SENU-578533 format. One record per residue: x, y, z of N, C-alpha, C, O, CB in turn; residue in three letters. Coordinates in steps of 0.05 Angstrom, whole numbers, plus 5000, padded with zeros to 4 digits. Glycine has a CB too. Example, Ala and Ser with C-alpha at 12.3 -4.5 7.8 and 13.67 -1.06 7.14 Angstrom:
<nudos>
526448865156524649105156526449345156528549345169522649115181ALA/525749555142527349795143525850015157526850235161528249885114SER/
</nudos>
This chain:
<nudos>
208952662741208952952740211053062759211352962782206153062748MET/212453262751214553372768213353582786211353722779216753492751LYS/214553612810213553802829215953932842218153832841211653682850SER/215454162855217554302869218254172895216853992904216754592873GLY/220354282908221254152933219254182955218954012972223954282942TRP/217654402955215654442976213454232973212554122993214554722975PHE/212454192948210453992943211553712952210053562964209653982914ASP/214053662946215253402953215353362983214853142993218053372941ASP/216053582998216153563027213453503039213153343057217353823039ALA/211353643028208653603038207753323031206353193046206753813028VAL/208453233006207752962998208852753016207552553023208652912969LYS/211452793025212652603044211052603070210652393081215552683049CYS/210152833079208552853104205952703100205052553118208053143112SER/204752733077202252593071202552293071200952153082201052683045ALA/204752203059205251923059205851803087205051583093207651853040LEU/207151963104207651873131204951843146204551653160209452073146LEU/203252043142200552023155199051793142197751633156199052283152VAL/199151773115197651563101198551293109196951103108198051603072GLY/201151253116202050993124200850913151200850673158205150993127SER/199751103165198351043190195351013187193950893204198851263211CYS/194251113165191351133162190350893147191050843124190651393147VAL/188650743160187750493148184850513138183350683146187950263168ALA/184350333121181850243110179450423110179650663107181150013122GLY/177250303114174750433115174850633138174850553161172450233118ASN/174750893132175151093152172951093173170850963168175451373140ALA/173351223195171551183218169051363217167251303232173051233243ILE/168951563201166451693194165351553170166851413156166751993189GLY/162751583164161551453141162951563116163951783116158551493139ALA/162951393095164451463071167451423078168151203086163951763063GLY/169051623074171851603083172651853098174951933097173751563059PHE/170751963113171352193131172452093157171851863166168852363135SER/174052253170175152193196174152403216174052643210178252193196LEU/173352313240172452493261174552523283174252683301169952383274ASN/176752383281178652373303180452623304182852613298180452123301GLU/179152853311180653103312180253233340181153463343179653293291ILE/178953103358178553203385178052983405176052833401176253413385SER/179752953425179252743445176952803463175452623471181852703461ALA/176553063469174353143486171653083472169852963484174453433493GLY/171353163447168953113432168452813427166152723426168953263406ALA/170652663424170352373419168952233442167552033438173052243414ALA/169352333466168052203490165052213490163752043502169052333514GLY/163852403475160952423473160052353445157852443437159952703481THR/161552193430160952113403160652363385159052363366158351943402ALA/162052573392162152833377159552983379159053173364162752783348TYR/157852903398155353053403156053333414157753353433153452903422ALA/154853533404155153803415157753933410158354153421154653793443GLY/159553823393162253933391162354213379164154363387163853743373ARG/160454293362160454563351159354773370159355003364158854563325ALA/158354683393157354873413158754843440157854953460154354823417ALA/161054703440162354633465165354693463166954503459161854343473ASN/166254943466169055013462170754943486171355113503169355313456PRO/171554683488173154603511176154653506177654703525172754303516GLU/177054643481179854693475180054783446177954813432181554433480ASP/182454823436182854953410181954783387181554883365185755013407ALA/181554523391180654343369177854413360176954323339180654053378SER/176354583375173654653367173554793340171554793326172454843388VAL/175854923331175855073306175354893282174254993262178455213303MET/176054633283175554463260172554413256171654383233176954193264ALA/170954413277168054383275166654653273164854673257167054233300ALA/167554843289166255113289168355323296169155343319163855123309ASN/169255483276171355673282170455893301172256033312172255803256PRO/167955933306167056133325167756053353167956223371164056163323ALA/168255793358168655703386171155813399171155833424168855403386GLY/173255883384175755973397175356243410177056323426177955993377ILE/173156393404172656643417171956613447171956803462170456793403ALA/171356363455170756313483173056173498172656063519168156143485PHE/175456183485177856083498179556323505180856443487179455883480LEU/179556403530180756663538183756653541185056863544179556753564ASP/184956413541187856393543189156283518187856123504188556213568GLN/191656363513193156233492193455943499194055873522195956373488MET/193155763480193355473486194055313462193455383439190755383498GLN/195255083467195854873447194354623455194054553478198954813446PHE/193254493435192054223438193354043417193154083393188954233435THR/194653833427195953643408195053363417194653303440199053673409VAL/194853183397194052913404193752743379194752803357191452913420GLY/192252523382191752343360189852123367189252073390194452233350GLY/189051983346187251753350188651503341190251503322184651793335GLY/187951283354188851013346186450853339184750793356190550873368LEU/186150773313183850633304184650343299186450283284182750763278ILE/183150163312183649873310181249743296179449653310184149753339LEU/181349733270179049613256179149313255181249183258178949713227PRO/176849193253176548903249174748863225172348873227175348753275HIS/176048823202174548813177175448573160177848543154174949073160GLU/173548403154174148153139172248123116169948223116174047913158LYS/173147983095171447923073171547623067173547483073172348083048TYR/169347523056169247253046167747263019165447333018167747053066THR/169147192997167847222971165847002967166246772976169947232949HIS/163747062952161646882948161646752920163346812903159047012952GLY/159746572916159546442890158546652870157046832876157546202891GLU/159546622846158846812825161047012819160847162800156346952832GLY/163147022835165347202830166947102806167346862802167247222854SER/167747292789169247232765171647412764171247662762167447262739ASP/174047302765176447472765177447532737179847572733178547332781SER/175747532717176347602689178047392676177347302654177647882688ILE/180247322688181947122677180946842681182146652670184647142688GLY/178846802696177646542700179146372720178946122720177546402674GLY/180746492738182346342757181446382786183146422804185346412754ASP/178846382790177746422817178846212837179346272860174746422817VAL/179245972826180145752844182945812855183645692876180145492829GLN/184445992844187146062854187046322869189146432875189046082831ASN/184746412876184446672890183846632919182846422928182246842877SER/184546832935183946822964180946832968179647002957185347052979SER/179946652985177146632990176346833012174046933011176346352998VAL/178046883031177447063053180047193063182247093057175946923076LYS/179747403078182147533088181547803100179247893101184147563067GLY/183647933111183548203121184348393099185848323081185248233147ASP/183548643101184348843081184949113093185349303078182148873061PHE/185149133120185949383133187749313157187949073165183449543142VAL/188949513168190549473192190249713210188749903203193649443185SER/191549713233191249923253192250183241193950183223192649853279ALA/191250403251192050663241192350873264191150843285190050773221GLN/193951073259194251303276193551553261194251583238197051313288GLY/192151733274191251983262192152223280190952253301188151983257VAL/194052383272195052603288193352853284192052893264197952663282PRO/193453033304192253303301193653493320194853413340189153293307PHE/193553753313194653963330193254223325192654293302197653983324GLY/192754373347191354633345192554833364193654773385188354593351PHE/192355093356193355313372191255543370190255593348196155413362PHE/190755673392188955903392189956113412191356043432186055823398SER/189256363407190156583425188256823421187256863399193056663420MET/187756973442186357223439188257433427190557453434185257323466PRO/187157583408188557823398187358063412186458043435188257843366LEU/187358293399185958523411182958463412181758393392186558783395ASP/181858493436178958443438177458603417178158843412177958533467GLU/175558483403174258223408175258013388173757823382171258243407PRO/177758023378178657853357180357623369181957663387180258003337LEU/179957383358181457143366182657003342181457013320179656953383TYR/184956883346186356753324186856453330187356383353188956893317PHE/186756283310187356003314188655883290188555993268184855853321GLY/190055663294191355523272191055223278191755133299194355603268LEU/190055073258189654783262190854613241191054703218186754723264GLY/191754373248192754173229191353913236191353823259195954133231PHE/189953793216188453553221187953403195188553503173185753623235TYR/186953153198186552973175183552923173182452763189188152703179VAL/182153053155179253023154178252793137176052683142177953273143PRO/179852703118179052473101181352293097183652383093177952573074TYR/180852033098182951833092181651563087179551503098184951823116ALA/182951413070182151143064184550973056186251073041179951133043ALA/184650733065186750543055185650263057185250153079189350573072MET/185250143034184649853033186849723017187749822997181749803021THR/187649493026189949353014189349053013189248913034192549403029GLU/188948952989188448672985190948532974192648662962186048632966TYR/191148272978193348112967193148082937191048122925193547842981GLY/195448012925195547982896193647762886192947752862198347932887ASP/192947572904191147352895188247412902186547232901192047092908ASP/187647662910184947742916183047692892183747772870184848032925PHE/180747572896179047492874177947742859177347722836176747322884VAL/177747962873176748212860178948392850178548632848175048362879GLY/181348282845183648452839183448602813184848792809186148282839ARG/181648522795181248672770179348902774178949062756180148482748TYR/178248932798176749162805178149342825177849582825174049072817LEU/179749222843181149372863183349212876182948972881179249482885ALA/185649332880187749212897188249402920187349352943190349162881LEU/189849612916190449802937188950062932188750162909193449852939ASN/187950182953186650442952187850612975187550532998183550432954THR/189250822968190351002989189551282983189951382960193550972989GLU/188451413002187751703000188051833027187051723047184851732989LEU/189352053028189552203053189552503047190952593028192052123069VAL/188052663062188152953060189153073086188452973108185353063054THR/190853273084191953423106190853703105191353833084195053403107LEU/189553803125188554073126190154253144190754183167185554073134ASN/190854493134191954703151189854923151189055023130194754803140LEU/189055013175186755193177187455433195187255413219184355053188GLN/188155663183188255913198185456013203183756003185189956133184PRO/184956113227182156173236182056443250183856513266181155953254THR/179956593245179356833260176556823271174656723258179657093242LEU/176156923295173456923308173057203320174857323331173256693329SER/170657293318169857553329167757513350165557393345168757743306TRP/168257613374166457583397164957833401166058033410168057503423LYS/162357833394160758073396160158143425160158383432158158033381PHE/159657953442159157993470159757733484160757543472156258093476ASN/159057713510159657473525158057233517158657013526159157533554ASP/156157263499154357043492154356973462153256773455151657093501SER/155657133445155357083416157957143402159257343406153057253405PHE/158656953384161156993367160756863340159156683337163556873382ALA/162256963321162356843294165256783287167056913299160957023273VAL/165656603269168456533262168656453233166656363220169456313280GLY/171056473222171656393195174356263194176356363206171556643176PHE/174556043179177155903175177655863146175955783131177155633190GLY/180155913138181055853111182355583111184155533127183056073100LEU/181455403094182455123094184355093070183555113047180154923093VAL/186855033076188854963055189254663057190254563078191555123058VAL/188654513037188454223038190354093018190454182995185654123034SER/191753893027193553733009192553453007192053323028196553743018TYR/192153352983191153072979193252912965194453002945188453072963LEU/193752672975195552482962194152212960192752122979198252452978ASP/194452082937192951832933194251632914196051702899190251892924GLY/193251392916194251172898191950972894190650892913196751032910GLU/191550892869189650682862191050472846192450542826187250802847LEU/190750222853191950002837189849792832187949752848194449882850THR/190149652810188449422804189849262782191649362768185549502795GLN/189049002779190048842757188748912731186348992731189748542764ARG/190148882709189148912683189848672667191948552671190149172669LYS/188048582648188848352632186448232618184348342616190248152649GLY/186947982610184947822595185347532603186847472621185147862564SER/183947352590184147072596186946962591187746762602182146912581ALA/188447092573191146992566193347152579195547052582191546992536THR/192847402585194847582597193747682623191947862623195747812578ILE/194647572646193347632671195147752693194247782715192147382682LYS/197647822686199447902707200148202706201948282720202047742704ASP/198648362691199248642689197748802710195648722719198548752661SER/198949022718197749182739197749472730199649572719199349152766LYS/195549622736195449902732195750042758194649952779192749992717SER/197050272758197550422783197350712777198750822760200350352795LYS/195550852791195151142788196051272814194751222835192251212781MET/198051442813198851592837198751892830199251972808201751512846THR/198052052850197852342845197352492870196852382892195752402825GLY/197452762868196952942890196053202880196353272856199552972908HIS/194853362898193953632890193453802915193053692937191453622873ASP/193454062912192654252932189754332927188954372904194454492933TRP/188154362948185454462946185054672967186454692987183454232949GLY/182954842963182455062981179455082987177855052969183555332969TYR/178855123012176055153020175955333044177755493050174854883026GLY/173755313059173355483082171155363100169555203092172555773074TRP/171255453125168955393142168255643158169855823161169655163162ASN/165755643167164655883181162655783201161455573197163456093162ALA/162255933222160355853242159556063261160856283262161355613257GLY/157556013277156756193298156256023323155555793322154156353291LEU/156656153346156256023372154756213390155656443394158955933385LEU/152556123401150756293416150156163443149055943444148156353401TRP/151056293464150256203491147556333497147356563505152356293513HIS/145456173493142756273495142256383523140956583527140656053488VAL/143156233543143056313571145256163586146956043573140256253584ASN/145256173612147456043626147455743623149455613628147256123656GLU/145155633615144955333614145255233585146255003582142355253625ALA/144455383565144155273538145855423518146055663518141255293529THR/147255263501148855373479148055233453147455003452151855333485SER/148255393431147655293405149855363386150855593386144855403394ILE/150755173369152755223349151855143322150554933319155355083356GLY/152455303302151755233274154255283257155455503259149355393264LEU/155055093241157555133225157155013197155554823193159854993239ALA/158655123178158655033151161554993142163255163147157155233132TYR/162054773128164654713116164254683086162554533077165954463128THR/165754833070165354833041166454583028168054433041166755083029SER/165654533004166854322987169754412980170454642981165154272962LYS/171354212972174054262962174354102936173853862935176254192982ILE/175154242915175654122889178654052886180354212893174754302866ASN/179153812876181953722870182153622842180253492832182853502890TYR/184353692829185053552804187653412810189853532811185353752780THR/187453152815189753002825191552922801190952742786188752742840VAL/193753072798195653022777197752822786198652832809196953282767ASP/198552652768200552452775201352282752201452362729199552282797GLY/201952032758202951842738201051602737200051502757205751742745ASP/200551512712198951272707200851072695201851112673196451332689LEU/201150842708203150642699201750372694199950292708205350612720LYS/202650242673201849962667204349792666206149852651200249942639LEU/204449592684206749432686206049132685203949052695208249492713ARG/207748972671207348692670209648562653211348702643204648622658GLY/209548302650211648172635211648252606213748242593211347872638SER/209248322595209048402567208248692564207548782542206948232554LEU/208448842586207449122585209049302603209449232626204449132592LEU/209949532593211349722609210950002597212450092581214449662611ASN/208750122606207950382596207350582618206750502641205450352578GLU/207550832611207151042631206051292617206851362595209751112647GLU/204151422630203051672620202551862643201951782665200451622605SER/202852122637201752312657198752262658197452202639202352602648ASP/197652302682194852252686193652432706195052572721194351962694GLY/191052432708189652592728186852482733185752342716189552892720HIS/185752542756182952502761181852722778183352852793182552222775LEU/179352782775178052992790176552882813175352662811176153162771LYS/176653022836175352932860174253172875175653372877177352762878LEU/171853152885170653352901170053232928168553042931168053472888ILE/171153352949170453272976168253462986168353702982172953282996LEU/166153352999163553493000163453703022164953713041161453293005PRO/161553883018160754083038159053943060157853733055159354323026GLU/158954073083157253963104156254183122157554393125158753753120LYS/153954133134152754313155152854153182152253913182149854403147TRP/153454303203153354173230151854343249152354583251156254123240GLU/150054223264148454353285149054213311148953963313145454353278PHE/149554373332150154263358148754423380148154653377153254263363SER/148154283401146954413425147954273450148354033451143854393423ALA/148254433471148954333497147054463518146154693514151854393505THR/146454313539144654423560145554313587145754073591141754343554HIS/146154493605147054423632144554383650142954563655148854643645LYS/144354133659142154073677142554193705140654293718141753773680LEU/145054183714145854303740148854343739150054353718144954113764ASP/150054373762152954423763154654183755157054213750153754523790THR/153453943753154953703747154353583720156053503705154553493768ARG/151753583713150853443689150453633665149253843668148353283694TRP/151453553641150953703616150153503595151353293591153453863608THR/147953563580147053403558147953533532148053773530143953373558LEU/148653363512149653463487148353313464147653083466152753423485LEU/147953453441146753323418147853463393148753693393143653353418ALA/147953303371148953423346147853273322147053043324151953413346GLY/147853413299147053303274148853423252149353663252144053353268ALA/149753253234151453333211150253233185149652993182154453233215VAL/149953423166149053343139151453373120152753583120146653523130TRP/151953173104154253173086153253113058151652933054156352963094THR/154153273039153253253011155053052996156553132978153153522997ARG/154852793003156552592991155652532962157152382949156452343008TRP/153452632953152652582926154552702905154452642882149852692921SER/156352872915158452982897160452762889161852782868159953212911ARG/160652542904162452322898160952122880159851932891163652192923PHE/160952162854159352002836160951812819159751632807157652172819ASP/163651842817165151672800168151712806169051912816164551722770GLU/169751502798172651522798173451482768173051262757174051312817ILE/174551692757175251682728178151772725178752012727173251862711LYS/179951582719182751652715183251702685182551532668184551422726ALA/184551932680185052012652187951972645189752062661184152312648ILE/188551852622191251832612191852062594190952062571191651562597ALA/193252272604193652512589195152462563194552592543195152712606ASP/197152292563198852242540197852002523198851952501201652192548ASP/195951852534194951612520196751372526199051402534194851662491GLY/195651132521197050882525196350692502194150682493196350752552LEU/198350542493197850352471196350102481194949972465200450272458THR/196650042506195449802517197049552514196649362529192849762505GLY/198949542495200749312492199349042488200448832494202449292515GLY/196849052478195348802474194048702499192448512498197148592464GLY/194448832522193248742547190548882551188648752559195048812571VAL/190449142544187949292546187649432519189649472505187949492570ILE/185249522512184949682488186549932489186850042511181949742482PRO/187450042466188950292467187250522478184850532474189850362438PRO/188650702492187350932504188451182490190851222492187750942535ILE/186851342477187851582464188651792484187851782507185751692444PRO/190351982476190952202494188452342505186652412490192752412480PRO/188352372531185952482544183752282548181552352557184952702528GLY/184252022542182251812545182051712573183851752590182751592526GLY/179951562579179451452606180851182608180351002593176351412611VAL/182651162628184150912632182850732652183050482650186950972642ALA/181350842671179950682692177450832700177551072704181850622716SER/175350672704172750802711171250632731170950392727171050842685TYR/170350752752168750622772166450802780166951022790170350542798THR/163950732775161650892784161350862815161750652826159050812770PRO/160651082828160251072857157351142864156150992880162151272870GLU/156251362854153451432858152651452887150651332896151651222844ASN/154251592903153651622932151351812936150451952917156151722947TRP/150351812961147951972967148652162991150552113006145551792974LYS/147052372994147352553017146352413042144452253041145752813012ASP/147652473065147052323089147052503113148152723113148952093093VAL/145852403135145852523161147352343181147352103178142952573171TRP/148652473200149752333223148552463248148252703249152952353223ALA/147952303268146652393292148252303317149352083316143652303294TRP/148252463338149552373362148352513386147452733385152552423361SER/148452373409147552483435149652393455150952183453144652383442VAL/149952553476151852493497151352643522149452803524154652553487GLY/152952583542152752713568155452733581157152553576150752573587ALA/155852933597158352953613157552993642155453113648160153193603SER/159352903660158852923689161353023702163452903701158052643700TYR/161053253716163253363731163553213758162053273777162753673736ARG/165453033758165852863782167253023804166652993828167452613775TYR/169253183796170753353815171953583800171553603776172953183830SER/173453743813174853963799176853863779177353993759176254143820ASN/177953623784180053513767178853333745180053323723182053353783GLU/176553203750175553003732172853073720171053163734175352733746TRP/172653043693170153063678169752803663171552723647170153313659LEU/167552673667166952423653164952453631163252633632165852213674LEU/165152293610163452323586162452053576163751843581164952473564ARG/160252063561159251823547157551923524156352143525157551633566ALA/157351753503155751843480154951603462155951383464157252043464GLY/152951663445152051473425151851623398150851843397149251343433TYR/152851493377152651623350151651423329152251183331155351723342GLY/150151533310149251373287150051523262149151753258146151323288TYR/151651403246152751523222151851373197152551143193155951533223ASP/150151503181148951373158151051353135152351553129146451513148THR/151251123123153151093100152051223075149651203070153650793095SER/153751363060152851473035152751273012151851342990154651703027PRO/153651033017153850832995151250682992150250573011156150633001VAL/150150692969147750532963148550242960150650182949146350642937LYS/146950062970147649782970148349672942150149512940145349612981SER/146949772922147449672895150149762884151049652864145249752876ALA/151349962896153850082886156150052906158150182902153350372880TRP/155849882926158049842945160449702931159949512916157149672969ARG/162849802935165149692921167249582940167249632964166449912903THR/169049422929171249312945173149532954174449502975172749102929ALA/173349752939175149972947174250102973175850152991175350172925ARG/171650152975170450282999167950133006165750222999169950582994ILE/168149903020165749753027164349863052164449743073166449453032PRO/163150093049162250253071159650153083158150003070161850543063ASP/159050223108156750123123155650353140157050553145157349883141ILE/153050323148152050493170153550423196154250193200148950453174ASP/153950623212155650583236154150663261152950883262158350733234ARG/154350493281153250563308155650553328157150363328151050363317GLN/155750763344157950793363156950823392154950953397159651033356TRP/158450703410158250773439161050873447163050753441157350533456LEU/161151093462163651213470163751273500161651333512164151463454THR/166151273510166651363538169051543537170851513520167151113557LEU/169151733555171451913556171752053583170052033600171152133535GLY/174052173587174652313611176652533606178452513589175752123633ALA/176452753622178452963622179652973650178152963670177153243615SER/182252993651183653023677185253283676186953323659185452773682TYR/184753453696186153713698187653733724186553823744184153953695GLN/190153633724191653623749192353903760192453953784194153463746PRO/192754093741193354373748191854543728191054443707196454433747VAL/191354793734189754963716190754983687189155023669189555233727PRO/193354963683194555003657194654763639195354783615197255123659ASP/193954533649194154283633191554113636190354093657196554113643TYR/190754003613188453813613189253583595190253613573185853953603THR/188753343605189153093589186352983583184752933601190952893605ILE/185852933558183252813549183752543537185652503522181853003529ASP/182052353544182252083534179451983528177552023544183651893555LEU/179151843505176451743497176851473485178851413472175051933478ALA/174751303488174651043476171951013462169851093473175050813497TYR/171950903437169550853423169450573411171450473402169151053401GLY/167050453411166750193398164550213377162350303382165849973419HIS/165350143352163450123330162449843328164049653324164750223303MET/159849813329158649543330158949403303158849523282155749563337PHE/159349143305159748973281157248973263155048973273160548693289SER/157848973237155648953218156548803194158848833185154549243210LYS/154748633183155348483159153948623135151648703136154348193161ASN/155448653113154348763088155248593065157148443067155149063085VAL/153848633042154548493018155648682997154748912995152148343007LYS/157648592983158648732959157948562935158648322933161748782961VAL/156648692915156048552890156848752868155148902857152848482888ASP/159348752861160548952844161048852816162148632813163149062856GLU/160349002797160848942769163149122758163449342767158248982752ARG/164549012739166549172725165149352704163349252690168748992712GLU/165949602703164949792683167249892666169349962677163350022696TYR/166849902640168949982622168050232606165850242596169749752602VAL/169850432605169250672590170050632561172350572556170650922603TRP/168250672543168850652514169750922505168151112502166350552498ASP/172350952500173351212492172451302464172551532458176351212493ASN/171651112447170651182421167951312422167351502407170550932403ALA/166151212439163451312441162951492465160951642466161451092442THR/164851482485164351642509162251522527161051662543163751922502GLY/161651262524159551132539160750922557163050832553157451012521GLU/159250832577160150632596158750372589156350362584159450712625VAL/160350152589159249892584160149702607162149752621160349772557ALA/158549492611159249302632161349112622161148992601156749152641ARG/163549082638165648902631165148612641162948542649168249002641GLY/167348452640167048172647167348112676166747892685168948012631GLY/168448302692168948252720166448272738164848452734171048442730GLY/166248082756163948082775164947982802165947752804161547912764HIS/164648142822165648072849163348072869162048282872167948272858TYR/162947842882160947822903162247732929163847542929158747622895LYS/161647872951162947802976161247893000159548072997165747922978ALA/161747773022160647863048162847993064165047883066159347623064ASN/162248223075164148373091163048403120160648453124164648653079TYR/164848373139164148413167166048623178168448603177164448143184LYS/164848843189166349083196165649173224163349203231165849303176ILE/167749223240167349343266169949493273171949473258166649133289SER/170049633295172549783302172549863331170349903343172850023284ALA/174849903342175250033368177150273363178950263347176449833389ASN/176650493377178150733373178950853400177350863419176550943357VAL/181450933402182451093425183351363415184751383395184850943439LEU/182651573429183451843422184551983448183251963469181152003409VAL/186852113445188052243468189152513460190152543438190352063480MET/189052703478190252963473191253093498190353023520188153143459SER/193053283495194053443517193653743509194453823488197053393522LEU/192453893527192054173524193754323544193654273568189054253526THR/195254513534196954683551196154973548196255083525200054643544HIS/195455103569194655383569196955553579198255493599192055433586ARG/197455773565199755943571198856203585200456373591201356003546LEU/
</nudos>
């Protein structure tokens, strides 16, 4: 699909970010939380009720009303995953050549996730903010000899959000905010296609789209000790237009293609409570409607003959189909901060993030797990106009099983049938994360 120069420029930016964004993302599903170094130190507990810097607008746009100075917050996260697979007995690579397939290996690499935020007071009681961040990303990459290659090879998805924000401060204790989310999504899906006699063909779907959504929230300082934040982020619909290609020694076809994707809405509740002048307790809960992610269905707009490798696909027919059947989930976190001195603030937190993937539907593309985190963090303010935030998090190792079947869409009947591919594997997943930011107040 052809696009204008502006789309191409943004696509290049997405690919640059995507080249840094690895595998199973660090929030459950393929969400990313790495948009605030300060909040990362408490496992994101209380972030919608704790306006420490301009990054608060991504969680709760009302928060910028309690930032009285113009300021910039820029930074990023470095995610160091440790994810391995070992395929089990019973795997069938369709072509019958399991013995020539990789038995175990890595499928992700280190990633970097950038973010940047700006906020400023306008005429009282109005405040303005602008944010750039990456809320969703996934990248899994298997070798060409991967035993499950007829179900998945490469999966790349990255979204970039630009969020202009306004907040209205009713009084010293209460504010509301609204953010418009302009989102760009870029993605790629590849897998092998073939039969017992033709096994070297590959399908590749690439595409991109713009989506639009919003977030809104309120922040209430109940008293001098306690604050409560409530925020909502809307769903975003994408129709990812691009190219669907089939390549191999006996096959060279291309069609315009598309797939539809909905990234889910979520509610976030946060609370903070100051025990005294040094200690603050924080807690948070996030509900995400991941049940909107129920399938991956790639459409060949122009149709494909198949070249004898796959059955012909009529114009508008389904070229690739994967059921997902995710569920709605909660994430929980608690944390604490300690004011050690005027310059230093120390943090710690624990988070539990429930996976939206049902065990029976876990796939090689996104072999997701429940996640438990322990985090540590610190803020250093050498002078009033600058703050440096640093956080470290460890996601505990967990073993899960993938037992994935191939599903084939019958374009003649519009029904789904089970294909010949069957992939069984054990996955071991853990991660370490560093997040750092610099805030400059003007």
